[in-house]
C-alpha angles and dihedrals in degrees: 000000000000092000093056092045092050091050090051092049092048092051093047092046091049088050093051090048093064112116096240091051096039093060090055100040103029096249141285133294133282118248091256091054089048090055092051093048090049092051097041102046121128109303105224101304092140094042092049091051090049092049090052089050089054091048091057098044114119098211098069102113109225093353094262104142105030099068092046092050092048094048095047094043092049090048093052092046091049093048093049090048092050096044100040095034093056097043104041094084092054091045091054091049092048092051092049097243096129096060114111125211122231089255093053090049091051093048090049092051092047092050092047092051091047091051091047092049090048091051093050092050090047091050090050090052091048091048091059095040124108089220092078106043096143096046114121101226 
């Protein structure tokens, strides 16, 4: 499954990297981003829905295949969620995708301060408002 997903990501990334597409979209992805996209794709949502559709079909004589398909598909989806979900953070750290530049850090600090200031002014307005007379400030 991962091999097919990585091939698909590579083909789509190559397509996005073409000059006539790059000027419209801003370009493709780095190799590190391709790896993360390949690992963190949808984990069986379509296959799980299809398995549930088979489970609820009425023309399965004796109900022999539908329960097996549902159990196996659910198990595979659960395993990929558990394995990939617990490892994707470490993969991102290893690939260096979690490092922030100085500019990103400054923007984050500025936004945090702006939100905090907005909340303080909103609380002051609420404190003096007649809409909240029973609030214990």
